[in-house]
SEFIDO-995955 format. One record per residue (C-alpha): residue in three letters; chain; x, y, z; residue number from 1. Coordinates in Angstrom, 3 decimals, decimal comma. Each point is the difference from the previous one (the first is absolute). Layout:
// SEFIDO-995955
+------+-------+----------+----------+----------+-----+
! rest ! kette !        X !        Y !        Z !  nr !
+------+-------+----------+----------+----------+-----+
!  ALA !     A !        X !        Y !        Z ! NUM !
...
+------+-------+----------+----------+----------+-----+
This chain:
// SEFIDO-995955
+------+-------+----------+----------+----------+-----+
! rest ! kette !        X !        Y !        Z !  nr !
+------+-------+----------+----------+----------+-----+
!  MET !     A !   12,326 !   44,089 !  -44,196 !   1 !
!  ALA !     A !   -3,441 !   -1,318 !   -1,121 !   2 !
!  GLY !     A !   -1,270 !    2,061 !    3,161 !   3 !
!  HIS !     A !    1,710 !    2,795 !   -1,612 !   4 !
!  ARG !     A !   -1,045 !   -0,655 !   -2,997 !   5 !
!  ILE !     A !   -3,628 !   -0,397 !    1,319 !   6 !
!  ALA !     A !    0,165 !    3,215 !    1,848 !   7 !
!  SER !     A !    1,119 !    1,673 !   -3,077 !   8 !
!  ILE !     A !   -2,335 !   -1,184 !   -2,324 !   9 !
!  ASP !     A !   -2,959 !    0,362 !    2,565 !  10 !
!  ALA !     A !    1,810 !    4,568 !    0,240 !  11 !
!  LEU !     A !   -0,487 !    0,207 !   -3,613 !  12 !
!  ARG !     A !   -3,445 !   -1,368 !    0,028 !  13 !
!  GLY !     A !   -1,457 !    2,955 !    2,135 !  14 !
!  PHE !     A !    2,571 !    2,257 !   -1,541 !  15 !
!  ALA !     A !   -2,040 !   -0,187 !   -2,896 !  16 !
!  ALA !     A !   -3,112 !   -0,001 !    1,445 !  17 !
!  LEU !     A !    0,475 !    3,215 !    1,339 !  18 !
!  CYS !     A !    1,021 !    1,397 !   -3,652 !  19 !
!  VAL !     A !   -2,654 !   -1,474 !   -1,165 !  20 !
!  LEU !     A !   -2,422 !    1,903 !    2,257 !  21 !
!  VAL !     A !    2,210 !    3,107 !    0,177 !  22 !
!  GLN !     A !   -0,123 !    0,354 !   -3,845 !  23 !
!  HIS !     A !   -4,037 !   -0,644 !    0,113 !  24 !
!  GLY !     A !   -0,282 !    1,773 !    2,950 !  25 !
!  VAL !     A !    0,949 !    3,451 !   -0,666 !  26 !
!  GLN !     A !   -2,106 !    0,167 !   -3,501 !  27 !
!  PRO !     A !   -2,695 !    2,118 !    1,113 !  28 !
!  ILE !     A !    2,437 !    2,678 !    1,417 !  29 !
!  VAL !     A !    1,846 !    0,037 !   -3,270 !  30 !
!  VAL !     A !   -3,534 !    0,178 !   -2,444 !  31 !
!  HIS !     A !   -0,555 !    3,289 !    2,649 !  32 !
!  PRO !     A !    3,038 !    2,231 !   -0,841 !  33 !
!  ALA !     A !   -1,429 !    3,192 !    1,707 !  34 !
!  THR !     A !    0,760 !   -2,077 !    3,245 !  35 !
!  ALA !     A !    3,333 !    0,681 !   -0,332 !  36 !
!  PRO !     A !    1,606 !    0,158 !   -3,690 !  37 !
!  HIS !     A !    3,717 !   -0,654 !    0,476 !  38 !
!  VAL !     A !   -0,931 !   -2,944 !    2,864 !  39 !
!  SER !     A !   -2,552 !   -1,327 !   -2,806 !  40 !
!  ALA !     A !    2,605 !    0,590 !   -2,914 !  41 !
!  TRP !     A !    2,957 !   -2,252 !    2,517 !  42 !
!  LEU !     A !   -2,414 !   -2,622 !    0,632 !  43 !
!  ALA !     A !   -1,314 !   -0,638 !   -3,594 !  44 !
!  SER !     A !    4,135 !    0,227 !   -0,860 !  45 !
!  ILE !     A !    1,006 !   -3,098 !    2,360 !  46 !
!  THR !     A !   -3,405 !   -1,636 !   -0,053 !  47 !
!  VAL !     A !   -0,653 !   -0,514 !   -3,781 !  48 !
!  GLU !     A !    2,287 !    2,482 !   -2,829 !  49 !
!  ARG !     A !    3,375 !   -0,242 !    0,956 !  50 !
!  PHE !     A !   -0,387 !   -3,498 !    1,807 !  51 !
!  ASP !     A !   -2,822 !   -2,149 !    0,725 !  52 !
!  LEU !     A !    0,075 !   -0,562 !    3,532 !  53 !
!  GLY !     A !   -3,583 !   -2,633 !   -0,478 !  54 !
!  ARG !     A !    1,710 !   -2,254 !   -2,218 !  55 !
!  TYR !     A !    3,406 !   -0,108 !    1,737 !  56 !
!  GLY !     A !   -2,216 !   -0,872 !    2,924 !  57 !
!  VAL !     A !   -1,476 !   -3,023 !   -2,793 !  58 !
!  ILE !     A !    3,320 !   -1,429 !   -1,213 !  59 !
!  LEU !     A !    0,855 !   -0,279 !    3,382 !  60 !
!  PHE !     A !   -2,991 !   -1,387 !    0,462 !  61 !
!  PHE !     A !    0,810 !   -2,794 !   -3,502 !  62 !
!  LEU !     A !    3,489 !   -0,771 !    0,926 !  63 !
!  ILE !     A !   -0,527 !   -0,657 !    3,903 !  64 !
!  SER !     A !   -3,133 !   -2,545 !   -1,969 !  65 !
!  GLY !     A !    2,420 !   -1,249 !   -2,315 !  66 !
!  TYR !     A !    2,734 !   -1,177 !    2,738 !  67 !
!  VAL !     A !   -2,008 !   -0,941 !    2,480 !  68 !
!  VAL !     A !   -3,404 !   -1,288 !   -1,527 !  69 !
!  PRO !     A !    1,459 !   -3,172 !   -2,318 !  70 !
!  PHE !     A !    1,962 !   -1,966 !    2,904 !  71 !
!  SER !     A !   -2,967 !   -0,800 !    1,529 !  72 !
!  LEU !     A !   -0,976 !   -2,663 !   -3,031 !  73 !
!  SER !     A !    1,359 !   -2,906 !    1,728 !  74 !
!  GLY !     A !   -0,549 !   -3,131 !    1,505 !  75 !
!  GLU !     A !   -2,708 !   -2,527 !   -0,061 !  76 !
!  GLN !     A !   -3,600 !    1,886 !   -1,962 !  77 !
!  ALA !     A !    2,214 !    2,653 !   -0,671 !  78 !
!  LEU !     A !   -2,051 !    1,890 !   -2,339 !  79 !
!  ARG !     A !   -3,381 !   -0,930 !    2,275 !  80 !
!  ARG !     A !    1,904 !    1,118 !    2,964 !  81 !
!  PHE !     A !    0,630 !    3,482 !   -2,351 !  82 !
!  ALA !     A !   -3,225 !    0,783 !   -1,425 !  83 !
!  VAL !     A !   -1,720 !   -0,264 !    4,012 !  84 !
!  THR !     A !    2,813 !    1,968 !    1,645 !  85 !
!  ARG !     A !   -0,304 !    2,425 !   -2,632 !  86 !
!  GLY !     A !   -3,237 !    0,930 !    0,011 !  87 !
!  ALA !     A !   -0,555 !   -0,317 !    3,931 !  88 !
!  ARG !     A !    2,796 !    2,461 !    0,158 !  89 !
!  LEU !     A !   -1,354 !    2,630 !   -2,780 !  90 !
!  TYR !     A !   -3,982 !   -0,706 !   -0,293 !  91 !
!  PRO !     A !   -1,521 !    0,926 !    3,089 !  92 !
!  ALA !     A !    1,513 !    2,933 !    0,791 !  93 !
!  PHE !     A !   -0,326 !    1,382 !   -3,518 !  94 !
!  TRP !     A !   -4,011 !   -0,747 !   -0,199 !  95 !
!  LEU !     A !    0,055 !    2,172 !    2,717 !  96 !
!  SER !     A !    1,737 !    2,891 !   -1,373 !  97 !
!  VAL !     A !   -2,261 !   -0,640 !   -3,026 !  98 !
!  ALA !     A !   -3,402 !    0,973 !    2,334 !  99 !
!  ALA !     A !    2,112 !    2,874 !    1,562 ! 100 !
!  MET !     A !    0,224 !    1,047 !   -3,743 ! 101 !
!  VAL !     A !   -3,027 !   -0,239 !   -0,675 ! 102 !
!  LEU !     A !   -1,279 !    1,650 !    3,277 ! 103 !
!  THR !     A !    1,992 !    3,042 !   -0,633 ! 104 !
!  ALA !     A !   -0,703 !    0,613 !   -3,421 ! 105 !
!  THR !     A !   -0,488 !    2,613 !   -1,517 ! 106 !
!  SER !     A !   -2,035 !   -1,301 !   -3,143 ! 107 !
!  THR !     A !   -2,318 !   -2,258 !   -0,898 ! 108 !
!  ILE !     A !    1,198 !   -3,625 !   -0,095 ! 109 !
!  THR !     A !   -1,488 !   -3,672 !   -1,237 ! 110 !
!  GLY !     A !   -0,805 !   -3,208 !    1,063 ! 111 !
!  ALA !     A !    2,184 !   -0,942 !   -2,924 ! 112 !
!  GLN !     A !    3,267 !    2,425 !    0,784 ! 113 !
!  VAL !     A !   -0,035 !   -1,545 !    3,791 ! 114 !
!  LEU !     A !   -0,492 !   -3,562 !   -1,585 ! 115 !
!  ALA !     A !    2,894 !    0,048 !   -2,065 ! 116 !
!  ASN !     A !    1,917 !    2,270 !    2,104 ! 117 !
!  MET !     A !   -0,041 !   -2,954 !    2,864 ! 118 !
!  THR !     A !    2,233 !   -2,376 !   -2,463 ! 119 !
!  MET !     A !    2,346 !    2,463 !   -0,111 ! 120 !
!  ALA !     A !    0,097 !   -0,154 !   -3,983 ! 121 !
!  PRO !     A !   -3,263 !    2,292 !   -0,336 ! 122 !
!  ALA !     A !    1,869 !    1,105 !   -3,563 ! 123 !
!  LEU !     A !    0,024 !   -3,849 !   -1,250 ! 124 !
!  LEU !     A !   -4,033 !    0,721 !    0,655 ! 125 !
!  GLY !     A !   -0,490 !    3,554 !   -1,549 ! 126 !
!  GLN !     A !   -0,261 !    1,742 !    3,202 ! 127 !
!  ALA !     A !    2,164 !    2,848 !    1,321 ! 128 !
!  PRO !     A !    1,740 !   -0,511 !    3,165 ! 129 !
!  LEU !     A !   -0,983 !    2,117 !    2,685 ! 130 !
!  SER !     A !    3,115 !    0,365 !    1,591 ! 131 !
!  GLY !     A !    2,717 !    1,749 !   -1,437 ! 132 !
!  VAL !     A !    2,239 !   -2,535 !    2,064 ! 133 !
!  TYR !     A !   -1,481 !   -3,370 !   -1,348 ! 134 !
!  TRP !     A !    1,686 !   -0,287 !   -4,020 ! 135 !
!  THR !     A !    3,507 !   -1,129 !    2,100 ! 136 !
!  LEU !     A !   -2,012 !   -2,623 !    1,807 ! 137 !
!  PHE !     A !   -1,468 !   -1,439 !   -3,632 ! 138 !
!  VAL !     A !    3,954 !    0,436 !   -0,561 ! 139 !
!  GLU !     A !    0,546 !   -2,175 !    2,834 ! 140 !
!  LEU !     A !   -2,392 !   -2,360 !   -0,917 ! 141 !
!  ALA !     A !    1,463 !   -0,658 !   -3,407 ! 142 !
!  PHE !     A !    3,347 !   -0,043 !    1,271 ! 143 !
!  TYR !     A !   -1,346 !   -3,071 !    2,546 ! 144 !
!  LEU !     A !   -1,515 !   -1,916 !   -3,012 ! 145 !
!  LEU !     A !    3,352 !    0,014 !   -2,277 ! 146 !
!  CYS !     A !    1,888 !   -1,319 !    3,386 ! 147 !
!  ALA !     A !   -2,676 !   -2,504 !    0,565 ! 148 !
!  THR !     A !    0,713 !   -1,036 !   -3,786 ! 149 !
!  LEU !     A !    3,697 !    0,590 !    0,282 ! 150 !
!  PHE !     A !    0,031 !   -2,104 !    2,884 ! 151 !
!  ALA !     A !   -1,672 !   -3,618 !   -1,180 ! 152 !
!  ALA !     A !    1,892 !    0,733 !   -3,125 ! 153 !
!  GLY !     A !    3,159 !   -0,934 !    2,240 ! 154 !
!  LEU !     A !    1,172 !    3,604 !   -1,033 ! 155 !
!  LEU !     A !   -0,644 !    2,864 !    3,040 ! 156 !
!  ARG !     A !    3,675 !   -0,701 !    1,424 ! 157 !
!  ARG !     A !    1,563 !   -0,252 !   -3,515 ! 158 !
!  ALA !     A !    1,807 !    3,918 !   -0,642 ! 159 !
!  GLY !     A !   -0,035 !   -0,171 !   -3,941 ! 160 !
!  ALA !     A !   -3,891 !   -1,646 !    0,153 ! 161 !
!  VAL !     A !   -0,798 !    3,156 !    2,118 ! 162 !
!  PHE !     A !    2,089 !    2,500 !   -1,370 ! 163 !
!  ALA !     A !   -1,770 !   -0,944 !   -3,653 ! 164 !
!  LEU !     A !   -3,401 !    0,456 !    1,212 ! 165 !
!  GLY !     A !    1,276 !    3,135 !    1,279 ! 166 !
!  LEU !     A !    1,013 !    1,336 !   -3,058 ! 167 !
!  CYS !     A !   -3,037 !   -0,933 !   -1,538 ! 168 !
!  CYS !     A !   -1,735 !    2,014 !    2,209 ! 169 !
!  VAL !     A !    1,477 !    3,203 !   -0,646 ! 170 !
!  ALA !     A !    0,084 !   -0,988 !   -3,729 ! 171 !
!  LEU !     A !   -4,154 !   -0,381 !   -0,347 ! 172 !
!  PRO !     A !    0,004 !    3,835 !    0,567 ! 173 !
!  LEU !     A !    2,568 !    1,121 !   -1,846 ! 174 !
!  ALA !     A !   -1,267 !   -1,941 !   -3,094 ! 175 !
!  GLY !     A !   -2,612 !    1,764 !    0,291 ! 176 !
!  VAL !     A !    1,590 !    3,775 !   -0,435 ! 177 !
!  TRP !     A !    2,255 !   -1,485 !   -2,849 ! 178 !
!  LEU !     A !   -3,644 !   -1,094 !   -1,760 ! 179 !
!  ARG !     A !   -1,095 !    3,464 !    0,669 ! 180 !
!  ARG !     A !    2,587 !    1,519 !   -1,809 ! 181 !
!  VAL !     A !    0,121 !   -1,754 !   -3,301 ! 182 !
!  GLY !     A !   -3,622 !    1,034 !    0,177 ! 183 !
!  ALA !     A !   -1,888 !   -2,914 !    1,572 ! 184 !
!  HIS !     A !   -2,968 !    1,299 !    2,316 ! 185 !
!  VAL !     A !    0,518 !   -2,283 !    2,984 ! 186 !
!  PRO !     A !   -0,941 !    0,279 !    3,430 ! 187 !
!  ILE !     A !    3,155 !   -0,138 !    1,973 ! 188 !
!  GLY !     A !   -0,363 !   -1,872 !    3,227 ! 189 !
!  TYR !     A !    2,399 !    0,578 !    3,543 ! 190 !
!  LEU !     A !   -0,855 !   -3,176 !    1,409 ! 191 !
!  GLY !     A !    3,566 !   -1,381 !   -1,004 ! 192 !
!  ALA !     A !    2,075 !    3,190 !    1,166 ! 193 !
!  HIS !     A !   -1,435 !   -0,076 !    3,164 ! 194 !
!  LEU !     A !    0,183 !   -4,045 !    0,644 ! 195 !
!  SER !     A !    3,761 !    0,812 !   -1,481 ! 196 !
!  PHE !     A !    0,915 !    1,060 !    3,809 ! 197 !
!  LEU !     A !   -1,478 !   -2,248 !    1,423 ! 198 !
!  PHE !     A !    2,177 !   -2,396 !   -1,654 ! 199 !
!  THR !     A !    3,125 !    1,571 !    0,386 ! 200 !
!  GLY !     A !   -0,511 !   -0,159 !    4,014 ! 201 !
!  LEU !     A !   -0,280 !   -3,880 !   -0,598 ! 202 !
!  LEU !     A !    3,397 !   -0,192 !   -1,858 ! 203 !
!  MET !     A !    0,784 !    1,961 !    2,355 ! 204 !
!  ARG !     A !   -0,327 !   -2,446 !    2,915 ! 205 !
!  ILE !     A !    1,226 !   -2,830 !   -2,033 ! 206 !
!  ALA !     A !    3,169 !    1,814 !   -1,154 ! 207 !
!  ALA !     A !    0,292 !    0,480 !    4,402 ! 208 !
!  GLY !     A !   -0,157 !   -4,105 !    0,085 ! 209 !
!  HIS !     A !    2,175 !   -0,631 !   -2,841 ! 210 !
!  PRO !     A !    2,225 !    3,204 !   -0,676 ! 211 !
!  ASN !     A !    2,294 !   -0,837 !   -2,840 ! 212 !
!  ARG !     A !    1,058 !    2,276 !   -3,430 ! 213 !
!  THR !     A !   -3,484 !   -1,872 !   -1,332 ! 214 !
!  THR !     A !   -2,376 !    0,655 !    2,009 ! 215 !
!  ILE !     A !    1,235 !    3,731 !    0,986 ! 216 !
!  GLY !     A !   -0,040 !    0,394 !   -3,830 ! 217 !
!  TYR !     A !   -4,111 !   -0,558 !   -0,757 ! 218 !
!  VAL !     A !   -0,750 !    2,282 !    3,151 ! 219 !
!  ALA !     A !    1,736 !    3,191 !   -1,520 ! 220 !
!  GLY !     A !   -0,978 !   -0,969 !   -3,318 ! 221 !
!  LEU !     A !   -4,081 !   -0,515 !    0,930 ! 222 !
!  THR !     A !    0,700 !    3,193 !    2,093 ! 223 !
!  LEU !     A !    1,270 !    2,102 !   -2,259 ! 224 !
!  ALA !     A !   -2,158 !   -1,171 !   -2,684 ! 225 !
!  ALA !     A !   -3,421 !    0,669 !    2,704 ! 226 !
!  LEU !     A !    1,968 !    3,387 !    0,450 ! 227 !
!  ALA !     A !    0,002 !    1,394 !   -3,618 ! 228 !
!  ALA !     A !   -3,343 !   -1,143 !   -0,314 ! 229 !
!  THR !     A !   -1,410 !    2,584 !    1,888 ! 230 !
!  PRO !     A !    0,628 !    3,436 !   -1,839 ! 231 !
!  ILE !     A !   -0,458 !   -1,832 !   -2,566 ! 232 !
!  LEU !     A !   -3,604 !   -0,971 !    0,444 ! 233 !
!  ALA !     A !   -0,829 !    3,516 !    1,954 ! 234 !
!  VAL !     A !    0,404 !    1,990 !   -3,219 ! 235 !
!  GLN !     A !   -2,577 !   -1,855 !   -1,374 ! 236 !
!  PRO !     A !   -2,734 !    2,508 !   -1,507 ! 237 !
!  ASP !     A !   -3,241 !   -1,765 !    1,800 ! 238 !
!  HIS !     A !    1,766 !   -1,626 !    2,535 ! 239 !
!  ALA !     A !   -1,327 !   -1,315 !    3,269 ! 240 !
!  PHE !     A !    3,611 !   -0,763 !    1,201 ! 241 !
!  THR !     A !    0,716 !    2,662 !    2,500 ! 242 !
!  ARG !     A !   -1,155 !    3,631 !    1,048 ! 243 !
!  SER !     A !    3,153 !    1,125 !    0,053 ! 244 !
!  THR !     A !    2,884 !    0,634 !   -2,228 ! 245 !
!  PRO !     A !    1,795 !   -1,944 !   -1,799 ! 246 !
!  SER !     A !    3,170 !    1,102 !    2,138 ! 247 !
!  GLY !     A !   -2,535 !   -0,364 !    3,081 ! 248 !
!  VAL !     A !   -0,427 !   -3,417 !   -0,898 ! 249 !
!  LEU !     A !    3,734 !   -1,193 !   -0,466 ! 250 !
!  LEU !     A !    1,431 !    1,214 !    2,995 ! 251 !
!  ALA !     A !   -2,474 !   -1,089 !    2,050 ! 252 !
!  ALA !     A !    0,167 !   -3,159 !   -1,077 ! 253 !
!  VAL !     A !    4,118 !   -0,046 !   -0,080 ! 254 !
!  ALA !     A !   -0,209 !    1,291 !    3,747 ! 255 !
!  ALA !     A !   -2,378 !   -3,001 !    0,853 ! 256 !
!  VAL !     A !    2,455 !   -2,178 !   -1,325 ! 257 !
!  VAL !     A !    2,694 !    1,196 !    1,399 ! 258 !
!  THR !     A !   -1,601 !    0,162 !    3,244 ! 259 !
!  PHE !     A !   -1,047 !   -3,622 !   -0,107 ! 260 !
!  ALA !     A !    3,856 !   -1,117 !   -0,991 ! 261 !
!  VAL !     A !    1,737 !    2,147 !    2,466 ! 262 !
!  VAL !     A !   -2,634 !   -0,489 !    3,142 ! 263 !
!  HIS !     A !   -1,334 !   -3,949 !   -0,154 ! 264 !
!  ARG !     A !    3,291 !   -1,357 !    0,452 ! 265 !
!  SER !     A !    1,193 !    2,760 !    2,440 ! 266 !
!  ARG !     A !    0,903 !   -0,722 !    3,759 ! 267 !
!  LEU !     A !   -1,520 !    2,882 !    1,384 ! 268 !
!  VAL !     A !   -2,294 !   -0,045 !    2,973 ! 269 !
!  MET !     A !   -3,527 !    1,018 !   -1,122 ! 270 !
!  PRO !     A !   -1,863 !    2,373 !    2,081 ! 271 !
!  ALA !     A !   -2,992 !   -1,254 !    1,921 ! 272 !
!  ALA !     A !   -2,240 !    2,270 !   -1,636 ! 273 !
!  LEU !     A !    0,576 !   -0,960 !   -3,161 ! 274 !
!  LEU !     A !   -0,272 !   -3,542 !    0,425 ! 275 !
!  ARG !     A !   -3,615 !    0,770 !    1,350 ! 276 !
!  LEU !     A !   -0,645 !    2,025 !   -3,427 ! 277 !
!  GLY !     A !    1,067 !   -3,163 !   -1,330 ! 278 !
!  ALA !     A !   -2,532 !   -2,370 !    1,462 ! 279 !
!  ILE !     A !   -2,773 !    1,924 !   -0,744 ! 280 !
!  SER !     A !    1,357 !    1,430 !   -3,656 ! 281 !
!  TYR !     A !   -2,558 !   -1,955 !   -1,904 ! 282 !
!  ALA !     A !   -2,671 !    1,381 !    2,296 ! 283 !
!  ILE !     A !    1,277 !    3,337 !   -0,772 ! 284 !
!  TYR !     A !   -0,044 !   -0,231 !   -3,902 ! 285 !
!  LEU !     A !   -2,775 !   -1,152 !    0,143 ! 286 !
!  PHE !     A !   -2,234 !    2,581 !    2,468 ! 287 !
!  HIS !     A !    1,821 !    3,421 !   -0,621 ! 288 !
!  ILE !     A !   -2,538 !    0,746 !   -2,647 ! 289 !
!  PRO !     A !   -2,814 !   -0,304 !    1,782 ! 290 !
!  VAL !     A !    1,616 !    1,734 !    3,093 ! 291 !
!  THR !     A !    0,807 !    3,117 !   -2,558 ! 292 !
!  ARG !     A !   -3,240 !    0,456 !   -1,243 ! 293 !
!  VAL !     A !   -1,575 !    0,238 !    3,451 ! 294 !
!  VAL !     A !    2,169 !    2,301 !    1,724 ! 295 !
!  ALA !     A !    0,197 !    2,339 !   -2,947 ! 296 !
!  ARG !     A !   -3,818 !    0,275 !   -0,027 ! 297 !
!  LEU !     A !    0,533 !    0,846 !    4,259 ! 298 !
!  VAL !     A !    3,179 !    1,951 !   -0,755 ! 299 !
!  PRO !     A !   -0,493 !    1,332 !   -3,073 ! 300 !
!  PRO !     A !    4,271 !    1,040 !   -0,656 ! 301 !
!  GLU !     A !   -0,646 !    3,707 !   -1,479 ! 302 !
!  SER !     A !    1,783 !    1,768 !    2,194 ! 303 !
!  ALA !     A !    3,893 !   -1,055 !    1,095 ! 304 !
!  PRO !     A !   -2,150 !   -0,265 !    4,031 ! 305 !
!  GLY !     A !   -2,104 !   -2,634 !   -2,298 ! 306 !
!  ALA !     A !    3,237 !   -1,615 !   -1,411 ! 307 !
!  ILE !     A !    1,460 !   -0,775 !    3,232 ! 308 !
!  ALA !     A !   -3,229 !   -1,650 !    1,853 ! 309 !
!  TYR !     A !   -0,928 !   -1,786 !   -3,138 ! 310 !
!  VAL !     A !    3,833 !   -1,246 !   -0,723 ! 311 !
!  THR !     A !   -0,230 !   -0,728 !    3,844 ! 312 !
!  LEU !     A !   -3,358 !   -1,768 !    0,104 ! 313 !
!  THR !     A !    0,783 !   -2,327 !   -3,182 ! 314 !
!  LEU !     A !    3,252 !   -1,302 !    1,672 ! 315 !
!  ILE !     A !   -1,896 !   -0,426 !    3,015 ! 316 !
!  GLY !     A !   -2,927 !   -1,511 !   -1,027 ! 317 !
!  THR !     A !    1,579 !   -2,133 !   -2,475 ! 318 !
!  PHE !     A !    2,363 !   -1,270 !    2,305 ! 319 !
!  ALA !     A !   -2,947 !   -0,883 !    2,670 ! 320 !
!  LEU !     A !   -2,304 !   -1,757 !   -2,277 ! 321 !
!  ALA !     A !    2,811 !   -2,326 !   -1,969 ! 322 !
!  SER !     A !    1,305 !   -0,647 !    3,679 ! 323 !
!  LEU !     A !   -3,892 !   -0,937 !    0,734 ! 324 !
!  VAL !     A !   -0,227 !   -1,957 !   -3,523 ! 325 !
!  TYR !     A !    3,343 !   -2,484 !    1,027 ! 326 !
!  ALA !     A !   -0,922 !   -0,802 !    3,050 ! 327 !
!  TRP !     A !   -3,721 !   -1,038 !   -0,749 ! 328 !
!  VAL !     A !    0,101 !   -0,547 !   -3,216 ! 329 !
!  GLU !     A !    3,929 !   -1,630 !   -1,895 ! 330 !
!  GLN !     A !    0,677 !   -1,402 !    2,345 ! 331 !
!  PRO !     A !   -2,516 !   -2,227 !    1,349 ! 332 !
!  ALA !     A !    0,136 !   -1,037 !   -3,579 ! 333 !
!  ILE !     A !    3,304 !   -0,543 !   -0,140 ! 334 !
!  ALA !     A !   -0,173 !   -2,327 !    3,289 ! 335 !
!  TRP !     A !   -2,589 !   -1,787 !   -1,778 ! 336 !
!  SER !     A !    2,057 !   -0,986 !   -2,787 ! 337 !
!  LYS !     A !    3,032 !   -1,001 !    1,893 ! 338 !
!  ARG !     A !   -2,178 !   -2,257 !    1,757 ! 339 !
!  ARG !     A !   -1,744 !   -1,240 !   -3,187 ! 340 !
!  TRP !     A !    3,386 !   -0,111 !   -1,806 ! 341 !
!  PRO !     A !    3,448 !    0,355 !    2,374 ! 342 !
!  ARG !     A !    2,783 !    0,719 !   -1,769 ! 343 !
!  ARG !     A !    2,948 !   -2,730 !   -0,206 ! 344 !
!  ASN !     A !    3,500 !    0,349 !   -2,173 ! 345 !
!  VAL !     A !   -0,891 !    3,654 !   -0,419 ! 346 !
!  GLU !     A !    3,497 !    2,579 !   -0,324 ! 347 !
!  LEU !     A !   -1,839 !    2,897 !    0,792 ! 348 !
!  ALA !     A !   -3,099 !    0,288 !    1,195 ! 349 !
!  VAL !     A !   -1,164 !    3,972 !    0,137 ! 350 !
!  ALA !     A !   -3,197 !    0,895 !   -0,825 ! 351 !
!  PRO !     A !   -0,438 !    2,463 !   -2,314 ! 352 !
+------+-------+----------+----------+----------+-----+
């Protein structure tokens, strides 16, 4: 059972990365409707407008991380090991992707912006992210910090505490919406809405080990709250929550939750190609945007043949580069962290 569960999670991770790649990859075609008006309209419909394909993949990532990552907090010196292994897992490939974004940039980038981005938290330093996918990494960092706090307090595996914190995360942006409706001019932060899906994944993991009425109720409650918040936030007049429609982002969120709930506990044999995508999914996520930039310059998707060539080269280039980064950067960093902090008594050892 455990083996099947790990395989299904790895496969979901690969599928999620593919969805994000497709959503961003077809954008140059969508913005050139003269290429093939009907095709461009159809691509826009299934990737942004009627269904937010990128958000679907991101929420799958959040659910997976919430389900897997917090349970690596265990054993002696758990917090130190967690910080070292998470840092080794995420930062080396990320720093390389920052360099790739700088090299493929179409506008001037300052040194301050680069240094701020290397922290994964550029907004805290007053700088814009270099890549459209970096915002999710800051959400992950915030989740790790909250999980470490829960662990230190002995509450990480307490369903009630996780549910309460997840509900607070949902409530924060909704409170901003309510304050606006009563006349207050306040900004709305969307971090809590994203974090709620990570805590949903964590609650699903707790419920899998303790499937009683209470834990299942917590899962259902937080899931419904997180889903209900998405269209409310998407209709705010100055929101930066999604480029999709309220119905498009809600449908994507519902589909992601259903997909994860069904697939992660399945006994299906996962295709080797999807498992391979799962292994290199982090690099796919980080490097697909610089690849699309390069390919679009070499083969502008402004005609039907050009669009086909562009998509083909984007897929090939992204998978090839991601495989190299995984082999030469990610695996050595992971191996180093395992030698530095060998895992003991970890219930599910699957890297995100």
